[in-house]
N, C-alpha and C positions, 0 to 999 in steps of 0.2 A: 504494500500500500504506500502510495506516495505521501510525502509530508504536506500538511495543509498550511504550514507557516514556517518562518525562519526560526531556528532555535534561539533561545534567549542567550544574551551575552552576559548574564549575571555571573558574578564570581562565586557566590555561595551556592552550595549544592541544593539545599532545600528550596531556595527562591527560584533557582533555575529549573528544577524539576517541576515545581508547581506551575510556573509560567508556561513551560512546554506542554504540560498536561492540559491547562486551560485552553491554549491555542489549538491543540489537536482536537480537543473535545468540541470546541465551537465549530471547527471545520467539519467534523463528523456530523454534527447536528444539522448544519446548514446544507451540506451537499447530500446527506442522506435523506433529509426531508424533501429536497427538490427532486431527488430521484424517485421517491415514492409518490409524490403529489403531481407529477408532470401530467398534463392533459393527454388523454388517449392511452395512458399506461394501463397495465393490468389492474393495479390497485384502484385507479380512478374508475375504471369500468365496474369493478366489483362494488365500489362504494355507491355508484349510481344504482346498481341493481338492489343493494340493500335499502336505499331510500325508497325505491319503487315498491319493494315488498312491504316496508313499514307502512306506507300510505295505503297500499292495497288491504292489508290486515285491518287497518282502522276503518276503511270503507266497508269491509265485510262485517265487522262488528256493528257498524251503524245500520246496515241493511237488516241485520238480524234483530235489531232492537235490544242490544245488550245493556241498556241503561247508561249510555254514554252521556256525560255531562259536558258543559262548556269547558270546564277545567281540563278535561282529557284532550280536547282539541288544542287548547292553549299549550298544554304540556308537550304534545307531539310537535307543535310548531317550534317551541323553544329548543327541543332536542335536535330537530333538524337544523336550526340555526347554529347551535353549538357545534354540531358535526361539520357543517360547512366552514365555520370559522376555524376549527382546528385543522381540517384537512386541506384547505385551499388557500389560506392566507399566511404566508411565512412571516410577514411583518407583524401581524397581530399575534401570532404564536410566539414569536421572539420576544415581543414586549410583555406578553402575558406570562409565559412560562419560563423562557430562558433567563431573562433579566430578573424575574421575580424569584425563581427557584434557585438558580445558580449563584446569584449575587446578594440577594436580600438577607439570607441567614448569616452569611459572613459579615455583612455590613452591621447587622445587629450585634454580633459578637464583638466587633471592633469598637462600636460605640460603648458597650458595657465595659470593655477593658480600658478605654480612654477615661471613662467616668470614674473608675476606681484607681486610676494612676498606674496601671500595670504596663510594662513594656510590651511591645508586639511579641506574640508567642514565637513567630518564626525567627526573629532576631535572637531571642533567648535560646531557641533550639540550636541555631547555628553556633552560638558561643559555647553552649554545653557540649555539643558534639566535638568541637575543636579541642576544648579543654580536656574532655575525657580521653580523647585519642592521644593527646600529648602525655597525659598522666599514665596511660597504659603503656606507651613506649618506654617511659622512665622505669616503670616496674619490670617490664620485660627485659630491659638491659641489665637489671640487677639479678634476674632469675637465672640467666644463662641457659643451660640445657635441661634444667630441672623440669619435672612434670608438674602441671598445674594441680593435679589431684593430690599432691603431697603437701599442699599449703604453701605459705610463704609468698614471696613476690610473684611467683608464677601464677598462683591462684588469684592474687589481686589483679594481675594483668588480664587474666581471662574474665574476671568479674567486670572489669571496666569495658572490655570489648563486647561482652554480652549486653551490658547496659546501653552501649552505643547502638547496637542492633535493635534492642527493644524500643528505645526512644524513636528511632527512625521508623520502624514498622507501626508503632502505635500512634504516631502523629502524621508524618508524611505519607505513610502507607495508606492509612484510612482516608486522608484527604484526597489523594490521587484516585483511590478506588471509588470514592463517592462521586468525584467529578466524571470519571469514565462511565460509571453505571448510569448516572443522570443523563449524560450525553446520549447514550444508547436508547434510554427510555424516551427522551424527547424526540429522537430521530424517527422512532416508529409511531409517532403520533397519528399520521394519516391511516395507518393500519388498525389502530386501536379505536379510532373515533367512531367508525361504523358499528362497533359492538355495543355502543350506548343505546341503540335504537330498540333492542329486544331484551325482554326480561331474562331469557335463557342465557344470554351472553353479557348481561350487565355486570355480573360478578367479576368477569375478567377486566372490564374497564375500571371497576372499583379497586381491584388489586393493583392494576397499573398505576392509578392515581396514588394509592398508598405507598407503592414502591418509590415513586418520584418524590413524595413528601419525605420519606425516610432518607433517601439519598441527599435531599436538600437540607434536612435538619442535622445530619451527621457532622458536617464541618463545624457548625456552630457549637455543638457539644464538645467536639474535639479541641477547638481553640480555647474554650473556657476551662476545660479540665487541664489542658496543657499549661495554661497560665498559672494555675494553682500548683501544678507539679514543679514548674521551673522556679516558682517562688520558694519552694522548699529545697530544691536541689542546689540552687545557686550558692547559698552559704556553705554547704558541704563541699562543693567543688572548689570554692575559693580557699577553704581551709586545707584541702588536699594539695592544691598547688603551692600554698605557702609552706607546707611541710616539705614538699619536694625541693623547693628553692633553698630550704635550710638543710638539704641532704638527709632528710628523715623520711624514710619510706615505711610508714606504719600501715600494716594490713587492716587494723581496726578502723581506719578512716575510709576504707574502700567498701566494706560490707554494707554499711547503711545506704550508700549510694545504690548498690545493687538491689537492696530490699525495697527502697522507695520506687525504683524504676519498675520492679515487678508489680508492686501494689497499684501503681497508677496505670500500668498496662491493663490490669483487670478492671480498674475504674473506668477506663476509656471504653472497654468492651461493654460494660454495664450502661454507660451513658449512651452509646450507640443503640443498645437494645431499648432503652427508654425512648429515644427518638423514633425507633421503629414502632413502638406501641402507640405513640402519638400519631405517626403517619398512617397507620392502618386503622385508625379510628374513623376514617372517612366513610360515610354511608350515603349512597345515592338513593334518592326517593324512588319508591316503587309505584306501580299502577294500583288503582283501587281494587281491581279484581284479584290480582295476585296477592295483595296484602290481606284481603279478607279471607282468601283461601288458606293462606299460611296460618292465620290466627285460628281458624276453625280446626285445621289439622293439628296445631299445637295443643289446643285445649282438649282434643279427643272427643268433642261433642259432635254428633251428626248434624248435618244441616237440616233445618226445619222446612226448607222449601219443598222437597219432594213430598213429605207428609202432608203439608198444607195443600199442595196441588191434588193429591189423592183425595183429601177430604172435600175439596171444592168440586172435584169431578164426580163424587158420589151423589146420586140423586136423593131427594128427600124421602120418597117412598121406600127406599132400600134401608133406611135407618129405623123405621118402625118395627119390623120383625126382629132386628137385632136388639132393640131395647126390650121388647117383650120376652125374648129368649133369655136375656140377662136377668130380668125380674123373676122369671120362672125358676132359674137355677138358684137364685138367692133364697127364694121362698122354700125350695126343696131342701137346701142346706139347713135352714132354720126350723124346719118342721119337726125334727126329732126332739129338739130342746123344748118346744112348746107342747108336745104331746103329753107330757106329765100332768099338766093342768087341764088342758082341753084339746080337743082335736078340731082342727080347722078343716071342715068338710067343704071344700070348694076347689075349684079348678082355677089356677092362676094363668092368666093369659091363654084361655082355652082357644080352641080353633075359632069359636065365634068372636072372642075378644080380639084375636089376632087379625081376623078379617075386618073387624071394625076399625082396628088401628090402621090397616092397610088402606081401607076406604077413606079414613079421615086424613091420611097423609096426602092424598091428592087434593085436599081442600086448601083453604087459605093458610098462610104461615101462622104458626102457633097452634094449629088444631091437631097436631100429632100427639094425641093423648091415648094411652093404653088403658083399656077398660079392665078392671079387676072385679070379677064377679064372685060372690059367695052365695052358695045355696045351702039351705038348711041351717040349723043351729047346733050349738054344742049339745051333745048327748051324753048322758051318764053311762057308765060302764054297766053292761048287762050281766056279765059273768060275775060270780061271787068273788069277793075279796078273800084273801087268805089271812089277812091280819085285821084285828079289831080297829086299829088306827085308820087303816084305809077305808073300812066300812063306815066309821064315824065321819070321815072326810067326804065320802060320797053322799051321806045323808044330809 
């Protein structure tokens, strides 16, 4: 791949690496976006087809009478406008996304550091790397051919070299990785924009936005944590160099530097993880139909619409026999309990009563009354009782 810009002429390693990464990332975003969004290309044709399908689905729902509101039409119009803005206008996308995501978080971190009077983290990093490298050379010259695993100056030199590597990876490494990842995500914007139109693919667009927010917030967290780290490391490194200038190579002055470097490397990972949690908190709005369906499915309650439709489709005459049958079954269950006192000699919802109920169901509303007929009266038991108490009760 050809270079998109002239390499930076900065003397410092960190400044030169970041400048080159920014330049290459911007070139990747600009040219990659132009390649995907060019008129007549494969992606432009696919995006046009997705727009046509989205409008066709909306018209199909409108023809079926799916309860579409004015807000649904406005929402579809807004989504189409956003898709066209992202996929067809590089100037708008550059001002909205690249300048806002790639530069705004770093600017926020710089203003915070200026407000607290802290030096720029990159300058502190360069000075720390130079001092630690020089101190490591001094310890290594005293160690000779001794192994670093036996302690002494050789172990101190290895600790300083490992600290230099950890500082570089935890600061410059994360900054460069965030810029490159953000550039790739911004370059594929025309491909991701069309996925916003459908509920089935909207999760991919949401994940894409979350990944961009994470890559944009990571440099801000790295710069702020690095400023705290260098504020702690600077006095230690100064004391180490003072001892070396006095020809004193104390191993005890090296170990705290290595421990602080390891601790803040872990802190930087946790800070980036926190930025990822914030970035993935983005939630895109859903359509009314899909939101209602998810709520019903999550609650486990069946929808009442099919039952209501079945009840509405059931004609009134068909309800009268069902009511009569239910009353008859209730009376049959309660009959044994009341037989001890009296016998209810009647027929509940007899064929004559059911016929009357069916005939009445065809009348005006409210006339579906089930007739309960009772014939005869309660009769005393004719068979002789076996106990005197029962005989007295019958008398």
